[in-house]
C-alpha positions as CSV (number, residue, x, y, z in Angstrom):
1,M,-81.3,-61.0,56.9
2,I,-81.9,-59.3,60.2
3,D,-85.5,-58.7,61.0
4,V,-85.9,-55.0,60.6
5,L,-88.8,-54.4,62.9
6,K,-87.6,-56.7,65.7
7,S,-84.0,-55.3,65.7
8,T,-85.1,-51.6,65.5
9,K,-87.7,-52.2,68.3
10,Y,-84.8,-53.0,70.6
11,V,-83.4,-49.5,69.7
12,V,-86.7,-47.8,70.3
13,D,-87.1,-49.5,73.7
14,N,-83.6,-48.4,74.7
15,S,-83.3,-44.9,73.1
16,R,-81.7,-42.1,75.0
17,F,-81.7,-39.4,72.4
18,V,-84.9,-39.9,70.4
19,K,-88.5,-40.5,71.6
20,I,-91.8,-41.0,69.8
21,N,-94.7,-38.9,70.8
22,R,-97.8,-41.0,70.4
23,D,-100.2,-38.1,70.9
24,K,-98.6,-36.3,67.9
25,I,-99.0,-39.5,65.9
26,R,-102.7,-39.5,66.5
27,Q,-102.8,-35.8,65.4
28,L,-100.9,-36.6,62.2
29,A,-103.3,-39.5,61.5
30,E,-106.2,-37.1,61.8
31,I,-104.6,-34.7,59.3
32,L,-104.0,-37.5,56.9
33,E,-107.5,-38.7,57.3
34,Q,-108.9,-35.3,56.5
35,R,-106.7,-35.2,53.4
36,K,-108.2,-38.5,52.3
37,I,-104.8,-39.8,51.2
38,K,-104.5,-42.3,48.5
39,S,-101.7,-44.6,47.4
40,T,-98.8,-42.8,45.7
41,R,-98.5,-43.2,41.9
42,W,-95.2,-43.7,40.1
43,N,-93.7,-40.6,38.5
44,Y,-93.1,-41.7,34.9
45,K,-92.0,-38.2,33.9
46,Y,-88.7,-38.4,35.7
47,H,-88.1,-42.2,35.5
48,F,-87.2,-44.4,32.6
49,F,-90.0,-46.8,31.8
50,D,-90.5,-49.2,28.9
51,N,-92.7,-51.7,30.8
52,G,-90.0,-54.3,30.2
53,E,-86.7,-55.8,31.4
54,K,-84.8,-52.5,30.8
55,T,-86.9,-50.8,33.4
56,C,-85.8,-53.4,36.0
57,E,-82.2,-52.8,35.2
58,Y,-82.8,-49.0,35.3
59,L,-84.2,-49.3,38.8
60,F,-81.2,-51.4,39.9
61,V,-78.8,-48.8,38.7
62,L,-80.9,-46.0,40.2
63,D,-81.1,-47.5,43.6
64,S,-77.5,-48.5,43.6
65,L,-76.7,-44.8,43.4
66,N,-79.6,-43.5,45.5
67,F,-77.9,-41.9,48.5
68,Y,-76.2,-38.8,49.9
69,F,-77.8,-35.8,48.1
70,W,-77.2,-33.1,50.7
71,N,-74.4,-30.7,50.8
72,K,-73.2,-28.9,53.9
73,N,-72.9,-25.8,51.8
74,P,-76.5,-25.1,50.3
75,K,-74.9,-23.1,47.5
76,K,-73.1,-26.2,46.3
77,K,-76.2,-28.5,46.3
78,W,-76.3,-30.6,43.2
79,K,-79.0,-29.5,40.7
80,T,-79.9,-30.4,37.1
81,E,-82.3,-29.1,34.4
82,N,-81.4,-25.5,35.1
83,G,-81.9,-25.9,38.8
84,E,-85.4,-27.3,38.5
85,L,-84.5,-30.7,39.8
86,T,-82.4,-31.6,42.9
87,G,-81.5,-34.8,44.8
88,Y,-83.2,-38.0,44.0
89,F,-85.2,-36.7,41.0
90,S,-82.1,-35.2,39.5
91,L,-80.5,-38.6,39.6
92,A,-83.6,-40.4,38.3
93,Y,-84.0,-38.0,35.4
94,A,-80.3,-37.9,34.5
95,L,-80.2,-41.7,34.2
96,K,-83.4,-41.7,32.2
97,K,-82.0,-39.2,29.7
98,A,-78.7,-41.2,29.5
99,V,-80.5,-44.4,28.8
100,E,-82.8,-42.9,26.2
101,G,-79.9,-41.0,24.6
102,G,-77.6,-44.1,24.4
103,K,-75.0,-42.8,26.9
104,L,-75.9,-45.5,29.4
105,K,-76.5,-49.1,28.3
106,L,-78.2,-51.2,30.9
107,E,-75.9,-54.1,30.4
108,A,-73.2,-55.6,32.7
109,N,-70.4,-55.5,30.2
110,F,-71.1,-51.8,29.3
111,I,-71.3,-50.7,33.0
112,L,-68.1,-52.7,34.0
113,K,-66.2,-50.7,31.3
114,L,-67.8,-47.3,32.1
115,G,-65.2,-44.7,32.8
116,Y,-65.3,-42.0,35.4
117,K,-65.3,-39.2,32.8
118,D,-68.4,-40.7,31.0
119,F,-70.1,-41.4,34.3
120,S,-69.6,-37.9,35.6
121,E,-70.9,-36.6,32.2
122,I,-74.1,-38.6,32.7
123,L,-74.6,-36.9,36.2
124,K,-73.5,-33.5,35.1
125,G,-75.2,-30.5,36.7
126,T,-74.5,-27.5,38.8
127,G,-73.2,-27.7,42.3
128,E,-71.5,-30.9,43.5
129,L,-72.8,-34.5,43.7
130,L,-70.7,-35.9,46.5
131,F,-69.3,-39.4,46.6
132,L,-69.3,-39.5,42.8
133,K,-66.3,-41.9,42.5
134,K,-67.8,-44.1,45.2
135,R,-71.1,-44.3,43.3
136,L,-69.3,-45.5,40.2
137,E,-67.3,-48.0,42.3
138,I,-70.6,-49.3,43.9
139,L,-72.3,-49.6,40.5
140,K,-69.4,-51.6,39.0
141,E,-69.2,-53.8,42.1
142,N,-73.0,-54.5,41.9
143,Y,-72.8,-55.4,38.2
144,A,-69.8,-57.6,38.7
145,I,-71.8,-59.5,41.3
146,L,-74.8,-59.7,38.9
147,K,-72.5,-61.0,36.2
148,E,-70.9,-63.6,38.4
149,K,-74.1,-64.9,40.1
150,H,-77.0,-63.9,37.8
151,R,-75.7,-63.9,34.3
152,G,-75.4,-60.1,34.4
153,S,-79.1,-59.4,34.9
154,F,-81.1,-58.0,37.7
155,V,-84.2,-59.6,36.1
156,N,-82.6,-63.0,36.7
157,L,-82.2,-62.1,40.4
158,I,-85.8,-61.0,40.7
159,E,-87.1,-64.2,39.1
160,R,-85.1,-66.3,41.5
161,C,-87.3,-65.0,44.3
162,N,-90.7,-66.3,42.9
163,G,-92.5,-63.0,43.5
164,D,-91.5,-62.8,47.2
165,A,-90.5,-59.3,48.2
166,I,-88.7,-60.4,51.4
167,K,-86.7,-63.1,49.5
168,L,-85.6,-60.4,47.1
169,I,-84.5,-58.1,49.9
170,D,-82.7,-61.0,51.5
171,L,-80.7,-61.7,48.3
172,L,-79.8,-58.1,47.8
173,V,-78.5,-57.8,51.4
174,K,-76.6,-61.1,51.3
175,E,-75.0,-60.7,47.9
176,F,-74.4,-57.0,47.6
177,P,-72.3,-55.2,50.3
178,S,-73.6,-51.8,49.4
179,F,-77.2,-52.9,50.2
180,R,-76.1,-54.4,53.6
181,D,-77.3,-51.5,55.6
182,E,-76.6,-52.6,59.2
183,A,-75.3,-51.1,62.4
184,T,-74.3,-52.2,65.9
185,Y,-76.3,-50.6,68.8
186,K,-75.4,-51.5,72.4
187,N,-73.7,-54.7,71.1
188,K,-76.7,-55.8,69.1
189,K,-76.8,-55.9,65.3
190,I,-79.5,-53.7,63.8
191,G,-80.8,-54.0,60.2
192,F,-82.3,-51.1,58.2
193,Y,-81.8,-52.1,54.6
194,K,-83.2,-48.8,53.3
195,R,-82.0,-49.1,49.7
196,A,-82.7,-52.8,49.3
197,Q,-86.3,-52.1,50.5
198,I,-86.8,-49.1,48.4
199,L,-85.6,-51.0,45.3
200,V,-88.3,-53.6,45.9
201,G,-90.8,-50.9,46.6
202,D,-89.9,-49.1,43.4
203,L,-90.5,-52.3,41.4
204,Y,-93.9,-52.7,43.0
205,C,-94.9,-49.1,42.3
206,C,-93.4,-48.7,38.9
207,F,-95.0,-51.8,37.5
208,N,-98.3,-51.1,39.4
209,N,-98.1,-54.4,41.3
210,K,-97.8,-56.4,38.0
211,K,-95.1,-58.3,36.2
212,W,-91.8,-58.0,38.1
213,G,-93.6,-55.7,40.6
214,G,-96.3,-58.2,41.4
215,L,-94.8,-59.1,44.7
216,K,-96.1,-60.7,47.9
217,N,-95.1,-59.8,51.5
218,L,-94.9,-56.1,50.7
219,E,-96.7,-55.4,54.0
220,K,-93.6,-56.6,55.8
221,I,-91.4,-53.8,54.3
222,T,-90.9,-50.9,56.7
223,A,-90.6,-47.2,56.0
224,F,-87.3,-46.1,54.5
225,P,-85.1,-44.6,57.3
226,D,-83.3,-41.8,55.5
227,Y,-82.9,-38.1,56.5
228,R,-86.1,-36.7,55.0
229,I,-88.7,-38.8,56.8
230,P,-87.3,-38.2,60.3
231,Q,-87.2,-34.5,59.4
232,I,-90.9,-34.6,58.5
233,L,-91.9,-36.6,61.6
234,R,-89.9,-34.2,63.8
235,G,-91.5,-31.3,62.1
236,F,-94.9,-32.6,63.1
237,G,-93.7,-33.3,66.7
238,V,-93.8,-37.1,66.2
239,L,-90.1,-37.5,66.8
240,E,-88.6,-35.7,69.8
241,Y,-84.8,-35.2,70.1
242,D,-83.1,-34.6,73.4
243,E,-81.5,-31.1,73.7
244,K,-78.0,-32.2,72.8
245,L,-79.1,-34.0,69.6
246,A,-81.5,-31.3,68.7
247,N,-78.7,-28.7,68.9
248,K,-76.5,-30.8,66.6
249,V,-79.2,-31.3,64.0
250,D,-80.4,-27.7,64.1
251,N,-76.9,-26.4,63.7
252,R,-76.1,-28.8,60.9
253,R,-73.3,-30.6,62.7
254,L,-72.4,-34.0,61.3
255,L,-73.7,-37.2,63.0
256,K,-71.3,-40.1,62.7
257,S,-72.7,-43.0,60.6
258,Q,-73.8,-45.8,62.9
259,S,-73.5,-43.7,66.0
260,E,-76.1,-44.2,68.7
261,E,-77.7,-40.9,67.8
262,E,-78.0,-41.7,64.1
263,V,-79.2,-45.3,64.8
264,E,-81.9,-44.0,67.2
265,I,-83.2,-41.5,64.6
266,R,-83.5,-44.2,62.0
267,A,-85.0,-46.8,64.2
268,N,-87.6,-44.5,65.8
269,T,-88.5,-43.3,62.3
270,I,-89.4,-46.8,61.3
271,W,-91.5,-47.4,64.3
272,A,-93.2,-44.0,64.2
273,V,-94.5,-44.9,60.7
274,E,-95.6,-48.3,62.1
275,F,-97.6,-46.6,64.8
276,L,-99.0,-44.2,62.3
277,K,-100.0,-47.1,60.1
278,Q,-101.9,-48.6,63.1
279,E,-103.7,-45.2,63.8
280,L,-104.7,-45.0,60.1
281,K,-106.0,-48.6,60.1
282,A,-108.2,-47.7,63.1
283,R,-109.7,-45.1,60.9
284,R,-110.3,-47.7,58.1
285,M,-107.4,-46.4,56.1
286,N,-105.2,-49.4,55.2
287,F,-101.8,-48.5,53.9
288,K,-98.5,-50.3,53.7
289,S,-95.6,-48.6,55.5
290,I,-93.9,-47.9,52.2
291,E,-97.0,-46.1,51.0
292,I,-97.2,-43.9,54.1
293,D,-93.5,-43.1,53.6
294,W,-94.0,-42.1,50.0
295,H,-97.0,-40.0,50.8
296,L,-95.2,-38.0,53.5
297,W,-92.2,-37.6,51.3
298,N,-94.2,-36.2,48.4
299,W,-96.8,-34.3,50.4
300,V,-94.4,-32.1,52.3
301,K,-92.9,-30.9,49.0
302,T,-96.3,-29.3,48.2
303,I,-97.1,-27.5,51.5
304,D,-95.7,-24.5,53.2
305,I,-94.6,-25.8,56.5
306,K,-91.3,-25.2,58.4
307,L,-89.9,-28.6,59.2
308,G,-86.5,-27.6,60.6
309,Q,-83.2,-29.2,59.7
310,Y,-82.6,-32.8,58.7
311,H,-79.7,-34.6,60.3
312,L,-76.4,-34.8,58.3
313,T,-74.6,-38.1,58.0
314,K,-72.0,-39.1,55.4
315,T,-73.2,-42.6,54.3
316,I,-73.8,-44.7,51.2
317,F,-77.0,-46.2,52.8
318,Y,-79.3,-43.2,52.3
């Protein structure tokens, strides 16, 4: 597995389109200090949880499908529960209901036989969830690999790692193509591994650092470079885009997956959170990068602040 911090630091040092404003990081750290932020708690309302092995399998399914929730046409954005839920929480809750209602069995043999019609029924809502066929393809591919290498169980894969978060991410990246979130930037291979890292983070948070979530080396996991966190950081002035890129993002023009612009947005997002973590530590507020990511992601949903647009990229990685 490519070292995420080392490889993305190369991007930050050579960025042309995106810069990090350290003064704005200090200002954001002051705001978070005033808020007296605490570690984010798991949302059990919208996630399946039985405190057992089925929860691990549920998280594997969830994060196998956890990508691409935006729609270029806002009117077609995918929503469930009469429009009350969108995006990630729509997915989490739809899967929870399917598991509890018996429409989705968290077993390799069931998933490998799952048809498109039944799968689309599980994720039924208003609007359009894009890449639906691709999601089913990825889910089946992942469970075929689990069946071949881990007797059909994500729990078996977890237990191979002896409680080491980095070993678990490494296995996910090596064995599952859909978790191999890499790009080439100026002839160098860059590793992001957003969904592999978030799956490990979800185990940690869901099980409250116990059982399968009792993992070491969590401090080595970075922020999750998707499209929401850079939107938030740019909204606070932490990330600065050059005029050409800003115009593309603000006018909702697509950025090509693994283009220099997209790679720079993701890499600078990771390091902006690392610098923010250092600023918070100087204020005696010790948080993991993933905890800062979660706090920002949840916090901005509750405040009235204009963040501007997020970048649009068609990808399975976030």
